[in-house]
Residue frames relative to the residue before (quaternion, step in Angstrom):
aa qw qx qy qz dx dy dz
M 1.0000 0.0000 0.0000 0.0000 0.00 0.00 0.00
R 0.3037 -0.7660 0.5439 0.1585 3.55 -0.85 1.00
K 0.5293 -0.6382 0.4623 0.3143 3.50 -1.13 0.71
P 0.5195 -0.6238 0.4673 0.3502 3.59 -1.07 0.62
R 0.2196 -0.7695 0.5883 0.1166 3.54 -1.15 0.64
F 0.3851 -0.7257 0.5349 0.1973 3.55 -1.26 0.37
L 0.3555 -0.7427 0.5329 0.1948 3.50 -0.92 0.94
G 0.8569 -0.2046 0.1014 0.4622 3.53 -0.42 1.32
I 0.8092 -0.3022 0.2310 0.4478 3.49 -1.26 -0.59
L 0.5990 0.5937 -0.3661 0.3933 3.64 1.18 -0.31
G 0.3618 -0.7636 0.4747 0.2464 3.59 1.18 -0.32
L 0.3292 0.7403 -0.5187 0.2729 3.61 1.03 0.73
E 0.2667 -0.7964 0.5275 0.1277 3.50 -0.47 1.23
V 0.0993 -0.7728 0.6260 0.0308 3.56 -0.88 1.06
S 0.0138 -0.8193 0.5711 -0.0491 3.56 -0.27 1.26
R 0.3472 -0.7384 0.5421 0.2008 3.59 -1.01 0.83
V 0.6325 0.4956 -0.3499 0.4815 3.55 1.25 0.03
H 0.7876 0.1069 -0.0351 0.6058 3.58 0.85 -0.98
P 0.2555 -0.7906 0.5316 0.1645 3.60 -0.21 1.15
P 0.4657 -0.7002 0.4685 0.2708 3.58 -0.96 0.85
T 0.6797 -0.4619 0.3689 0.4342 3.53 -1.36 0.07
P 0.4910 -0.6625 0.4624 0.3259 3.61 -0.84 0.89
L 0.2586 -0.7598 0.5854 0.1144 3.50 -1.12 0.84
L 0.6402 -0.5027 0.4023 0.4190 3.52 -1.28 0.30
G 0.7949 0.2611 -0.2132 0.5045 3.58 -0.88 0.92
E 0.3970 -0.7404 0.4587 0.2896 3.61 1.34 0.07
A 0.1323 0.8090 -0.5570 0.1332 3.55 0.81 1.01
V 0.7742 0.1596 -0.0877 0.6062 3.59 1.15 -0.65
V 0.0702 -0.8088 0.5839 0.0015 3.60 -0.85 0.96
G 0.7750 -0.4401 0.2507 0.3781 3.51 -1.39 -0.11
R 0.8356 -0.2750 0.1811 0.4398 3.48 -1.43 -0.45
D 0.8244 0.3099 -0.1184 0.4586 3.59 0.65 -1.09
S 0.6897 0.4254 -0.2994 0.5037 3.57 1.10 0.39
E 0.4770 -0.6654 0.4996 0.2829 3.50 -1.22 0.55
P 0.5598 -0.6031 0.4348 0.3658 3.58 -1.09 0.53
N 0.4908 -0.6479 0.4994 0.2999 3.50 -1.15 0.68
V 0.1165 -0.8517 0.5095 0.0389 3.53 0.41 1.27
A 0.6169 0.5458 -0.3640 0.4348 3.56 1.08 -0.59
G 0.6701 0.4973 -0.3081 0.4569 3.55 0.98 -0.82
A 0.7073 0.4553 -0.2688 0.4692 3.58 1.05 -0.72
G 0.6350 -0.5557 0.3323 0.4213 3.58 1.23 -0.21
F 0.4876 0.6465 -0.4539 0.3719 3.62 1.23 0.26
Q 0.6499 -0.5476 0.3680 0.3772 3.56 -1.23 0.52
R 0.4135 -0.7190 0.5057 0.2375 3.56 -0.91 0.96
D 0.7047 0.4710 -0.2737 0.4546 3.65 1.06 -0.63
C 0.4916 0.6326 -0.4488 0.3959 3.56 1.19 0.42
P 0.3347 -0.7722 0.4981 0.2088 3.66 -0.31 1.20
A 0.5706 -0.6045 0.4408 0.3385 3.50 -1.20 0.63
S 0.6175 0.5613 -0.3527 0.4233 3.60 1.05 -0.72
R 0.6571 0.4924 -0.3162 0.4751 3.55 1.02 -0.76
R 0.6400 0.5152 -0.3430 0.4553 3.57 1.05 -0.65
R 0.6758 0.4867 -0.2999 0.4652 3.60 1.06 -0.80
S 0.6835 0.5130 -0.3097 0.4170 3.61 0.90 -0.87
G 0.2984 -0.7840 0.4962 0.2236 3.55 1.09 -0.71
R 0.4267 0.7101 -0.4711 0.3029 3.62 1.26 0.13
E 0.7853 0.1389 -0.0727 0.5990 3.54 1.00 -0.76
R 0.4529 -0.6905 0.4965 0.2675 3.51 -0.95 0.88
C 0.0664 -0.7817 0.6201 0.0041 3.53 -1.02 0.82
G 0.0467 -0.8568 0.5130 -0.0226 3.59 0.25 1.32
P 0.6764 -0.4985 0.3567 0.4083 3.54 -1.29 0.04
D 0.4275 -0.6454 0.5649 0.2857 3.50 -1.26 0.50
V 0.2970 -0.8081 0.4814 0.1645 3.56 -0.07 1.32
R 0.6226 0.5598 -0.3500 0.4200 3.57 1.05 -0.66
A 0.7523 0.3624 -0.2023 0.5116 3.58 1.09 -0.69
L 0.4049 0.7394 -0.4610 0.2772 3.59 1.32 0.12
R 0.1132 -0.7869 0.6060 0.0289 3.59 -0.88 0.98
L 0.2930 -0.8032 0.4971 0.1481 3.53 -0.29 1.28
D 0.5925 0.5940 -0.3809 0.3886 3.58 1.13 -0.54
R 0.6700 0.4701 -0.3015 0.4891 3.58 1.25 -0.40
L 0.6674 0.4788 -0.3020 0.4838 3.58 1.26 -0.08
I 0.5534 0.5874 -0.3997 0.4347 3.63 1.30 0.04
P 0.4989 -0.6528 0.4622 0.3337 3.62 -0.82 0.84
A 0.5626 -0.6352 0.4199 0.3220 3.53 -1.04 0.83
S 0.6125 0.5787 -0.3541 0.4055 3.61 1.10 -0.60
L 0.6586 0.5116 -0.3153 0.4529 3.60 1.18 -0.47
G 0.5703 0.6333 -0.3790 0.3606 3.58 1.15 -0.33
N 0.7208 0.4431 -0.2532 0.4691 3.61 1.16 -0.49
L 0.4625 0.6879 -0.4547 0.3258 3.60 1.24 0.08
E 0.2453 -0.7428 0.6064 0.1427 3.59 -1.16 0.75
W 0.2296 -0.7993 0.5453 0.1050 3.54 -0.44 1.23
P 0.4635 -0.6954 0.4622 0.2967 3.67 -0.84 0.90
M 0.4724 -0.6646 0.5078 0.2780 3.54 -1.15 0.77
A 0.4129 -0.7102 0.5177 0.2388 3.56 -0.94 0.93
C 0.4825 -0.6516 0.5004 0.3036 3.57 -1.13 0.69
L 0.2601 -0.7646 0.5735 0.1370 3.54 -0.83 1.01
G 0.7415 0.4002 -0.2914 0.4530 3.54 -1.22 0.43
L 0.6053 -0.5903 0.4107 0.3413 3.53 -1.32 0.36
Y 0.8187 0.2827 -0.0955 0.4906 3.58 0.99 -0.79
C 0.4676 0.6220 -0.4808 0.4041 3.61 1.15 0.49
G 0.0560 0.8118 -0.5767 0.0729 3.57 -0.96 0.84
K 0.4891 -0.6427 0.5108 0.2947 3.53 -1.36 0.19
T 0.3203 -0.7709 0.5288 0.1531 3.54 -0.79 1.09
L 0.4776 -0.6621 0.5011 0.2871 3.56 -1.04 0.81
L 0.2813 -0.7782 0.5432 0.1420 3.58 -0.69 1.16
F 0.7480 -0.2403 0.1586 0.5979 3.58 0.84 -0.95
K 0.2603 -0.7556 0.5881 0.1245 3.52 -1.28 0.52
N 0.0587 -0.7939 0.6048 -0.0211 3.53 -0.80 1.10
G 0.8132 -0.1214 0.0412 0.5677 3.53 -0.10 1.29
S 0.8048 -0.2119 0.1933 0.5196 3.54 -0.69 -1.13
S 0.6312 0.5275 -0.3350 0.4595 3.60 1.24 -0.20
E 0.1304 -0.7832 0.6067 0.0385 3.54 -1.03 0.89
V 0.1837 -0.7735 0.6011 0.0815 3.55 -0.96 0.90
Y 0.1207 -0.8048 0.5808 0.0189 3.55 -0.71 1.16
G 0.4674 -0.6834 0.4955 0.2627 3.52 -1.18 0.66
E 0.7369 -0.3857 0.3053 0.4638 3.50 -1.31 -0.34
C 0.6193 -0.5562 0.4108 0.3718 3.52 -1.29 0.40
G 0.2818 0.7477 -0.5575 0.2254 3.58 -0.82 1.01
V 0.7607 -0.3434 0.2741 0.4778 3.55 -1.22 -0.54
C 0.4219 -0.6939 0.5259 0.2530 3.56 -1.07 0.79
P 0.5472 -0.6110 0.4485 0.3550 3.63 -1.07 0.61
R 0.6518 -0.5041 0.3876 0.4133 3.55 -1.29 0.31
G 0.7698 0.3060 -0.2579 0.4972 3.54 -0.93 0.93
Q 0.7023 0.3664 -0.2630 0.5508 3.59 1.28 0.22
R 0.0388 -0.7703 0.6342 0.0549 3.51 -1.33 0.35
T 0.5967 -0.5978 0.4016 0.3540 3.57 -1.19 0.48
N 0.3174 -0.7100 0.5931 0.2081 3.51 -1.25 0.61
A 0.7579 -0.3758 0.2600 0.4656 3.59 -1.25 -0.19
Q 0.6982 0.4493 -0.2674 0.4889 3.61 1.15 -0.54
K 0.5029 -0.6843 0.3969 0.3483 3.61 1.30 0.27
Y 0.4923 0.5971 -0.4738 0.4202 3.58 1.01 0.84
C 0.4571 -0.6801 0.5025 0.2756 3.57 -0.99 0.84
Q 0.0432 -0.8064 0.5892 -0.0261 3.56 -0.69 1.12
P 0.5141 -0.6548 0.4481 0.3258 3.65 -0.97 0.80
C 0.4600 -0.6516 0.5309 0.2863 3.55 -1.21 0.61
T 0.0451 0.8344 -0.5414 0.0926 3.58 -0.31 1.25
E 0.5378 0.6378 -0.4077 0.3711 3.62 1.23 -0.04
S 0.4504 -0.6433 0.5413 0.3006 3.53 -1.30 0.37
P 0.5618 -0.6071 0.4257 0.3669 3.61 -1.02 0.68
E 0.4638 -0.6601 0.5168 0.2865 3.53 -1.13 0.70
L 0.7005 -0.4482 0.3386 0.4402 3.57 -1.30 0.17
Y 0.6481 0.5196 -0.3217 0.4543 3.58 0.97 -0.82
D 0.6271 0.5310 -0.3389 0.4582 3.60 1.04 -0.70
W 0.6591 0.4905 -0.3098 0.4786 3.60 0.97 -0.81
L 0.6353 0.5204 -0.3312 0.4647 3.58 1.03 -0.72
Y 0.6270 0.5210 -0.3355 0.4721 3.58 1.07 -0.69
L 0.6621 0.4879 -0.3069 0.4790 3.59 0.91 -0.87
G 0.6290 0.5256 -0.3349 0.4647 3.59 1.05 -0.66
F 0.6340 0.5219 -0.3300 0.4656 3.57 1.02 -0.74
M 0.6753 0.4774 -0.2980 0.4768 3.59 0.91 -0.87
A 0.6485 0.5015 -0.3222 0.4735 3.60 1.12 -0.57
M 0.6523 0.5270 -0.3183 0.4421 3.60 1.11 -0.61
L 0.5559 0.6487 -0.3965 0.3359 3.60 1.07 -0.64
P 0.7156 0.4126 -0.2969 0.4790 3.67 0.69 -0.86
L 0.6180 0.5488 -0.3561 0.4360 3.62 1.04 -0.65
V 0.6688 0.4871 -0.3020 0.4734 3.59 0.90 -0.91
L 0.6576 0.4976 -0.3157 0.4694 3.59 0.98 -0.78
H 0.5935 0.5488 -0.3580 0.4673 3.59 1.07 -0.67
W 0.6909 0.4850 -0.2805 0.4569 3.57 0.79 -1.02
F 0.6460 0.5319 -0.3292 0.4374 3.56 0.97 -0.82
F 0.7257 0.4263 -0.2589 0.4740 3.59 0.78 -0.97
I 0.5849 0.5469 -0.3797 0.4632 3.61 1.11 -0.51
E 0.6790 0.4762 -0.2830 0.4817 3.56 0.95 -0.89
W 0.6447 0.5473 -0.3192 0.4277 3.55 1.05 -0.78
Y 0.7893 0.3425 -0.1573 0.4847 3.58 0.89 -0.96
S 0.5836 0.6178 -0.3827 0.3623 3.61 1.15 -0.30
G 0.4019 -0.7151 0.4875 0.2991 3.60 1.04 -0.62
K 0.6096 -0.6015 0.3842 0.3449 3.54 -1.17 0.59
K 0.7470 0.4084 -0.2185 0.4769 3.60 1.03 -0.73
S 0.5077 0.6640 -0.4269 0.3452 3.57 1.20 0.02
S 0.3106 -0.7617 0.5438 0.1662 3.56 -0.93 0.93
S 0.5828 0.6128 -0.3655 0.3889 3.60 1.26 -0.11
A 0.4834 0.6934 -0.4378 0.3065 3.60 1.21 -0.28
L 0.6480 0.5318 -0.3280 0.4356 3.59 0.93 -0.87
F 0.6746 0.4858 -0.3031 0.4660 3.59 0.90 -0.86
Q 0.6457 0.5045 -0.3265 0.4711 3.58 1.04 -0.68
H 0.6063 0.5410 -0.3473 0.4679 3.58 1.08 -0.68
I 0.6714 0.4896 -0.2945 0.4720 3.57 0.90 -0.93
T 0.6451 0.5200 -0.3225 0.4576 3.58 1.01 -0.81
A 0.6441 0.5136 -0.3228 0.4660 3.61 0.97 -0.80
L 0.6395 0.5119 -0.3222 0.4745 3.59 1.02 -0.79
F 0.6500 0.5118 -0.3142 0.4656 3.58 0.99 -0.83
E 0.6430 0.5303 -0.3245 0.4473 3.60 0.95 -0.84
C 0.7063 0.4567 -0.2743 0.4662 3.59 0.79 -0.97
T 0.6393 0.5220 -0.3362 0.4535 3.58 1.02 -0.73
M 0.6713 0.4854 -0.2957 0.4758 3.58 0.91 -0.89
A 0.6297 0.5286 -0.3368 0.4589 3.60 1.02 -0.74
A 0.6531 0.5059 -0.3182 0.4651 3.61 0.99 -0.79
I 0.6594 0.5022 -0.3149 0.4624 3.60 0.92 -0.85
I 0.6669 0.4919 -0.3099 0.4662 3.61 0.89 -0.88
T 0.6297 0.5401 -0.3375 0.4448 3.59 1.01 -0.77
L 0.6674 0.4822 -0.3053 0.4784 3.60 0.95 -0.81
L 0.6595 0.5239 -0.3193 0.4345 3.58 0.99 -0.76
V 0.7250 0.4210 -0.2539 0.4823 3.61 0.99 -0.72
S 0.5735 0.5766 -0.3904 0.4315 3.60 1.25 -0.13
D 0.5885 -0.5813 0.4344 0.3565 3.55 -1.29 0.38
P 0.5334 -0.2722 -0.7899 0.1319 1.63 -1.52 2.02
V 0.5166 -0.6840 0.4338 0.2777 3.54 -0.92 1.00
G 0.8045 0.3350 -0.2393 0.4281 3.55 -1.09 0.80
V 0.7105 0.3624 -0.2538 0.5472 3.61 1.24 0.03
L 0.4978 -0.6871 0.4602 0.2614 3.54 -1.23 0.55
Y 0.6505 0.4142 -0.3914 0.5022 3.57 0.84 0.93
I 0.2915 -0.7638 0.5602 0.1332 3.55 -1.22 0.47
R 0.3561 -0.6704 0.6009 0.2503 3.52 -1.38 0.34
S 0.0293 -0.8219 0.5678 -0.0344 3.56 -0.94 0.81
C 0.4116 -0.6337 0.5863 0.2920 3.51 -1.43 0.16
R 0.4993 -0.6777 0.4538 0.2924 3.55 -0.96 0.84
V 0.4049 -0.6892 0.5484 0.2457 3.56 -1.05 0.82
L 0.1859 -0.8154 0.5444 0.0649 3.55 -0.67 1.16
M 0.7972 -0.0835 0.0909 0.5910 3.59 0.96 -0.80
L 0.7148 -0.4744 0.3077 0.4115 3.56 -1.30 0.29
S 0.6360 0.5566 -0.3391 0.4132 3.60 1.00 -0.73
D 0.5175 0.6398 -0.4244 0.3779 3.63 1.18 -0.29
W 0.6638 0.5010 -0.3028 0.4655 3.59 1.17 -0.52
Y 0.7748 0.2942 -0.1389 0.5421 3.59 1.18 -0.44
T 0.0467 0.8442 -0.5307 0.0590 3.56 0.71 1.09
M 0.5706 0.6034 -0.3943 0.3935 3.61 1.15 -0.42
L 0.6466 0.5190 -0.3198 0.4585 3.59 1.21 -0.35
Y 0.7204 0.4267 -0.2305 0.4958 3.60 1.26 -0.15
N 0.3015 0.7305 -0.5470 0.2761 3.59 1.01 0.79
P 0.3572 -0.7745 0.4739 0.2189 3.64 -0.55 1.09
S 0.1723 -0.7360 0.6450 0.1128 3.55 -1.31 0.52
P 0.2566 -0.8203 0.4860 0.1583 3.61 0.07 1.25
D 0.7934 0.2508 -0.1355 0.5378 3.61 0.93 -0.86
Y 0.5057 -0.6732 0.3910 0.3718 3.59 1.31 0.32
V 0.6550 0.4529 -0.3171 0.5150 3.60 1.24 0.33
T 0.7757 0.2752 -0.1276 0.5534 3.56 0.75 -1.12
T 0.2220 -0.7810 0.5748 0.1019 3.57 -0.86 1.00
V 0.2703 -0.7347 0.6034 0.1517 3.55 -0.93 0.98
H 0.2403 -0.8048 0.5307 0.1136 3.57 -0.41 1.24
C 0.0429 0.8022 -0.5882 0.0927 3.54 -0.53 1.27
T 0.2948 0.7808 -0.5027 0.2253 3.59 1.15 0.55
H 0.2368 0.7368 -0.6099 0.1708 3.56 -0.81 1.03
E 0.5930 -0.5845 0.4208 0.3601 3.57 -1.27 0.28
A 0.1707 -0.8245 0.5353 0.0668 3.55 -0.04 1.32
V 0.7085 0.3997 -0.2475 0.5263 3.60 1.23 -0.38
Y 0.1251 0.8437 -0.5120 0.1017 3.57 1.19 0.56
P 0.6797 -0.3280 -0.6547 -0.0428 1.59 -1.68 1.91
L 0.2548 0.8306 -0.4747 0.1405 3.59 1.20 0.40
Y 0.6635 0.5081 -0.3077 0.4549 3.59 1.14 -0.53
T 0.7839 0.3628 -0.1895 0.4669 3.59 0.67 -1.07
I 0.5824 0.6040 -0.3913 0.3781 3.59 1.08 -0.52
V 0.5935 0.5641 -0.3639 0.4439 3.59 1.16 -0.51
F 0.6404 0.5126 -0.3266 0.4694 3.60 1.01 -0.76
V 0.6352 0.5205 -0.3301 0.4655 3.59 1.01 -0.78
Y 0.6453 0.5202 -0.3165 0.4612 3.59 0.98 -0.83
Y 0.6608 0.4977 -0.3141 0.4659 3.60 0.90 -0.85
A 0.6292 0.5332 -0.3408 0.4513 3.60 1.01 -0.73
F 0.6745 0.4720 -0.2995 0.4822 3.61 0.91 -0.84
C 0.6089 0.5418 -0.3578 0.4557 3.62 1.03 -0.67
L 0.6761 0.4949 -0.2967 0.4581 3.56 0.90 -0.91
V 0.6594 0.5080 -0.3154 0.4557 3.59 0.93 -0.84
L 0.6814 0.4800 -0.2950 0.4671 3.60 0.86 -0.89
M 0.6253 0.5305 -0.3464 0.4556 3.58 1.02 -0.70
M 0.6852 0.4800 -0.2912 0.4639 3.59 0.90 -0.87
L 0.6730 0.4912 -0.3040 0.4619 3.60 1.13 -0.50
L 0.7912 0.3550 -0.1593 0.4717 3.58 0.92 -0.89
R 0.7003 0.5322 -0.3056 0.3647 3.57 0.71 -1.03
P 0.6614 0.5063 -0.3558 0.4237 3.68 0.76 -0.78
L 0.6491 0.5076 -0.3287 0.4615 3.60 0.98 -0.76
L 0.6610 0.5072 -0.3093 0.4584 3.59 0.95 -0.84
V 0.6741 0.4964 -0.3033 0.4552 3.56 0.86 -0.93
K 0.6550 0.5184 -0.3161 0.4498 3.58 0.97 -0.79
K 0.6904 0.4892 -0.2826 0.4518 3.60 1.06 -0.68
I 0.8361 0.2713 -0.0959 0.4671 3.58 0.77 -1.02
A 0.6364 0.5417 -0.3494 0.4236 3.61 1.14 -0.43
C 0.1114 0.8333 -0.5310 0.1061 3.56 0.66 1.10
G 0.6498 0.5443 -0.3281 0.4170 3.58 1.09 -0.53
L 0.6546 0.4979 -0.3111 0.4763 3.60 1.24 -0.20
G 0.5398 -0.5954 0.4796 0.3523 3.51 -1.25 0.43
K 0.6714 -0.5150 0.3462 0.4051 3.53 -1.24 0.37
S 0.6802 0.4882 -0.2927 0.4619 3.59 1.06 -0.66
D 0.7030 0.4659 -0.2609 0.4697 3.61 1.20 -0.46
R 0.5156 0.6822 -0.4182 0.3064 3.60 1.14 -0.37
F 0.8075 0.3029 -0.1298 0.4893 3.56 0.84 -0.96
K 0.3684 0.7548 -0.4867 0.2400 3.61 1.18 0.26
S 0.6234 0.5281 -0.3532 0.4558 3.60 1.05 -0.63
I 0.6364 0.5030 -0.3282 0.4840 3.60 1.11 -0.62
Y 0.6333 0.5209 -0.3302 0.4676 3.57 1.01 -0.79
A 0.6290 0.5352 -0.3333 0.4548 3.58 1.05 -0.75
A 0.6408 0.5219 -0.3256 0.4593 3.59 1.05 -0.76
L 0.6283 0.5324 -0.3392 0.4547 3.59 1.09 -0.64
Y 0.6534 0.4769 -0.3151 0.4964 3.58 1.25 -0.28
F 0.7562 0.4158 -0.2541 0.4367 3.59 0.75 -0.98
F 0.5618 0.5892 -0.4151 0.4060 3.66 1.09 -0.32
P 0.6583 0.4647 -0.3363 0.4875 3.68 0.88 -0.69
I 0.6260 0.5323 -0.3472 0.4519 3.59 1.05 -0.70
L 0.6567 0.5000 -0.3088 0.4727 3.60 0.96 -0.83
T 0.6303 0.5387 -0.3317 0.4500 3.59 1.05 -0.74
V 0.6673 0.4745 -0.2970 0.4912 3.59 0.93 -0.87
L 0.6263 0.5443 -0.3364 0.4454 3.58 1.02 -0.76
Q 0.6690 0.4767 -0.2951 0.4880 3.58 0.98 -0.79
A 0.6625 0.5193 -0.3161 0.4376 3.60 0.94 -0.83
V 0.7547 0.3859 -0.2054 0.4891 3.58 0.93 -0.87
G 0.8373 0.2079 -0.0717 0.5005 3.56 0.81 -0.99
G 0.2335 0.8089 -0.5143 0.1630 3.59 1.13 0.54
G 0.6792 0.4900 -0.2958 0.4594 3.59 0.92 -0.86
L 0.6491 0.5035 -0.3153 0.4751 3.57 1.03 -0.76
L 0.6463 0.5094 -0.3214 0.4685 3.58 1.00 -0.78
Y 0.5987 0.5845 -0.3633 0.4099 3.58 1.05 -0.73
Y 0.7534 0.3725 -0.2100 0.4995 3.59 0.95 -0.82
A 0.7532 0.4187 -0.2150 0.4596 3.62 1.10 -0.53
F 0.4894 0.7156 -0.4299 0.2523 3.61 1.14 -0.36
P 0.6062 0.5424 -0.4075 0.4151 3.73 0.90 -0.52
Y 0.6904 0.4638 -0.2808 0.4790 3.58 0.96 -0.84
I 0.5936 0.5483 -0.3603 0.4661 3.60 1.13 -0.60
I 0.6482 0.5189 -0.3216 0.4551 3.59 0.95 -0.85
L 0.6800 0.4928 -0.3037 0.4500 3.59 0.84 -0.93
V 0.6892 0.4848 -0.2984 0.4482 3.59 0.81 -0.97
L 0.6990 0.4691 -0.2872 0.4569 3.60 0.81 -0.96
S 0.6555 0.5040 -0.3303 0.4551 3.60 0.95 -0.74
L 0.6377 0.5111 -0.3324 0.4708 3.61 1.04 -0.67
V 0.6759 0.4942 -0.2988 0.4579 3.58 0.89 -0.92
T 0.6939 0.4743 -0.2915 0.4567 3.59 0.82 -0.94
L 0.6246 0.5238 -0.3502 0.4614 3.62 1.04 -0.64
A 0.6643 0.4940 -0.3088 0.4683 3.59 0.92 -0.84
V 0.6519 0.5062 -0.3182 0.4664 3.60 0.97 -0.81
Y 0.6682 0.5023 -0.3110 0.4522 3.60 0.90 -0.87
M 0.6896 0.4774 -0.2982 0.4556 3.60 0.84 -0.90
S 0.6609 0.4793 -0.3198 0.4808 3.60 1.03 -0.65
A 0.6557 0.5022 -0.3162 0.4667 3.62 1.00 -0.77
S 0.6981 0.4387 -0.2658 0.4995 3.59 1.12 -0.63
E 0.3908 -0.7493 0.4512 0.2868 3.59 1.35 0.06
I 0.2777 0.7409 -0.5460 0.2754 3.53 0.89 1.02
E 0.0083 0.8316 -0.5521 0.0595 3.57 -0.49 1.22
N 0.7869 0.1215 -0.0900 0.5983 3.61 1.24 -0.14
C 0.7050 -0.4700 0.3227 0.4218 3.55 -1.31 0.13
Y 0.6039 0.5621 -0.3702 0.4269 3.59 1.06 -0.61
D 0.6493 0.5089 -0.3186 0.4668 3.60 0.96 -0.82
L 0.6491 0.5277 -0.3137 0.4493 3.56 1.13 -0.63
L 0.7356 0.4354 -0.2236 0.4682 3.57 1.09 -0.77
V 0.4686 0.6993 -0.4417 0.3101 3.59 1.22 -0.15
R 0.8046 0.1863 -0.0682 0.5597 3.59 0.89 -0.94
K 0.5032 -0.6613 0.4726 0.2934 3.53 -1.02 0.86
K 0.5916 0.5922 -0.3666 0.4062 3.57 1.08 -0.69
R 0.6436 0.5201 -0.3263 0.4570 3.58 0.99 -0.75
L 0.6423 0.5083 -0.3265 0.4717 3.58 1.02 -0.72
I 0.6273 0.5289 -0.3389 0.4603 3.59 1.02 -0.75
V 0.6524 0.5004 -0.3140 0.4748 3.58 0.96 -0.85
L 0.6449 0.5285 -0.3206 0.4494 3.59 0.97 -0.86
F 0.6937 0.4680 -0.2837 0.4682 3.60 0.83 -0.97
S 0.6064 0.5459 -0.3567 0.4551 3.61 1.09 -0.63
H 0.6685 0.4758 -0.3042 0.4839 3.58 0.98 -0.80
W 0.6132 0.5338 -0.3583 0.4590 3.59 1.05 -0.59
L 0.6283 0.5190 -0.3366 0.4718 3.58 1.04 -0.71
L 0.6440 0.5053 -0.3227 0.4752 3.58 1.02 -0.73
H 0.6104 0.5383 -0.3497 0.4640 3.60 1.04 -0.75
A 0.6773 0.4874 -0.2916 0.4676 3.58 0.87 -0.97
Y 0.6256 0.5426 -0.3334 0.4506 3.59 1.01 -0.80
G 0.6794 0.4861 -0.2915 0.4660 3.59 0.93 -0.87
I 0.6497 0.5137 -0.3238 0.4573 3.59 0.99 -0.80
V 0.6580 0.4935 -0.3097 0.4771 3.59 0.96 -0.84
S 0.6482 0.5209 -0.3255 0.4501 3.60 0.99 -0.74
I 0.6626 0.4920 -0.3127 0.4702 3.59 1.01 -0.74
S 0.7295 0.4271 -0.2440 0.4754 3.58 0.83 -0.95
R 0.2260 -0.8048 0.5048 0.2153 3.59 1.21 -0.67
V 0.3714 -0.7617 0.4595 0.2660 3.59 1.32 0.16
D 0.1527 0.8045 -0.5536 0.1516 3.58 0.88 0.96
R 0.7620 0.1374 -0.0770 0.6281 3.54 1.07 -0.82
L 0.3431 -0.8042 0.4479 0.1869 3.53 -0.07 1.34
E 0.6923 0.4943 -0.3017 0.4305 3.61 0.83 -0.88
H 0.7054 0.4352 -0.2686 0.4908 3.59 1.18 -0.48
D 0.7134 0.4801 -0.2572 0.4410 3.59 1.08 -0.68
L 0.6237 0.5716 -0.3563 0.3967 3.61 0.98 -0.69
P 0.6202 0.5349 -0.3789 0.4310 3.70 0.93 -0.58
L 0.5510 0.6122 -0.4048 0.3972 3.62 1.17 -0.33
L 0.5732 0.6009 -0.3781 0.4091 3.58 1.19 -0.46
A 0.5403 0.6123 -0.4082 0.4082 3.60 1.22 -0.26
L 0.6054 0.5646 -0.3509 0.4377 3.60 1.24 -0.29
V 0.4374 0.7328 -0.4464 0.2691 3.62 1.23 -0.20
P 0.7425 0.3938 -0.2699 0.4698 3.71 0.74 -0.83
T 0.4407 0.7462 -0.4369 0.2410 3.61 1.20 -0.26
P 0.6732 0.4923 -0.3417 0.4333 3.69 0.74 -0.82
A 0.6645 0.4957 -0.3143 0.4626 3.61 0.93 -0.84
L 0.6611 0.4943 -0.3123 0.4702 3.61 0.95 -0.83
F 0.6301 0.5282 -0.3323 0.4621 3.57 1.02 -0.76
Y 0.6438 0.5157 -0.3228 0.4641 3.59 0.99 -0.79
L 0.6785 0.4931 -0.3035 0.4521 3.61 0.86 -0.92
F 0.6806 0.4891 -0.2986 0.4564 3.61 1.00 -0.75
T 0.7602 0.3669 -0.1995 0.4976 3.60 1.08 -0.61
A 0.4438 0.7129 -0.4568 0.2933 3.64 1.23 -0.06
K 0.6319 0.5527 -0.3485 0.4168 3.62 1.02 -0.66
F 0.6492 0.5049 -0.3273 0.4653 3.59 1.17 -0.40
T 0.7375 0.4055 -0.2252 0.4909 3.60 1.09 -0.64
E 0.1509 -0.8316 0.5159 0.1394 3.60 1.21 -0.59
P 0.1349 -0.8359 0.5282 0.0635 3.63 0.36 1.20
S 0.6189 0.5552 -0.3604 0.4229 3.62 1.03 -0.69
R 0.6539 0.5040 -0.3182 0.4660 3.60 0.99 -0.77
I 0.6396 0.5220 -0.3263 0.4605 3.59 1.01 -0.78
L 0.6649 0.4973 -0.3071 0.4651 3.59 0.97 -0.84
S 0.6632 0.4986 -0.3213 0.4564 3.61 0.95 -0.80
E 0.6499 0.5017 -0.3216 0.4717 3.57 1.00 -0.72
G 0.6422 0.5132 -0.3274 0.4659 3.59 1.04 -0.70
A 0.6527 0.5071 -0.3203 0.4628 3.58 1.06 -0.70
N 0.6916 0.4644 -0.2739 0.4805 3.60 1.12 -0.64
G 0.5221 -0.6718 0.3935 0.3482 3.58 1.25 -0.08
H 0.4688 0.6701 -0.4530 0.3549 3.61 1.18 0.40
């Protein structure tokens, strides 16, 4: 019995005892015949005697080598699956039979699903993280704070209806938040299922639709951060509906101290800022998701300083004279704490909670330094045009 030999650099074993699997072009054949070396790309002028004797090497002619004749015929009929292009294209599950799963073609995932690392659409079954709830709370606070601001702005100092309007605005936003949670998936309970936010591009999937041939676009736009993007629009819609149902009746009944043209100005203001908030969420939702803790801290510091200077608060006695000033102060302290918790995310409770001791610092710093700036003198000079 002769030992098997190898044909050149391809490592094709030609055995006279066990013939190999036939290849395309008959590069290797059976026991009593020589391989078709010419068809496979071997030199035609290489005598068989020299190949058998082994005295002189007779390798393949690499220039004439044809790989299509060296591929097994069984591999020519295989259909290779197409890979999913783009970051957010995936294959949807068509049906599941026991342990076998059948997926469809690559495309957009249904609502409430997003692609995994293997490009399969998977349902969103996770609970929102603490940071996600803080983001939703920030988006829910925006219309409430704007309501309070415009109510205070248009109600006047002597109006007794401002308090009732404040309470009504709080009731409207609270009911809108509860209804939004109840109608979200799962329906009827006060919690939601969500997909985890991995990166900024998850908020802008419409910008990542692939174009394989640079002509045809495969549309794979879906809510990868479900439901953090669309739930804000639903909340704003319920806020607007409840405001239009409740506020006009309340203002007409109790706002007797205001003129007819001033009674509904806070409602008119809401009809302006709700579309602005909607566009802000649609365009900058992803940016707000990562920046809202710092926005809260900066705006709360600025508004507190402006309010205390406009109210000519220069010492603790001026702060304690009116209850309204204390309410404004404590509200800003809550915003400070909200921003600090959002930044730290309370990952390590024993290290992050002491940061809340910094909440009164801006107000104390203002009271200690007000005597050097004299806000009352600055306001009087501004009123006189100096």
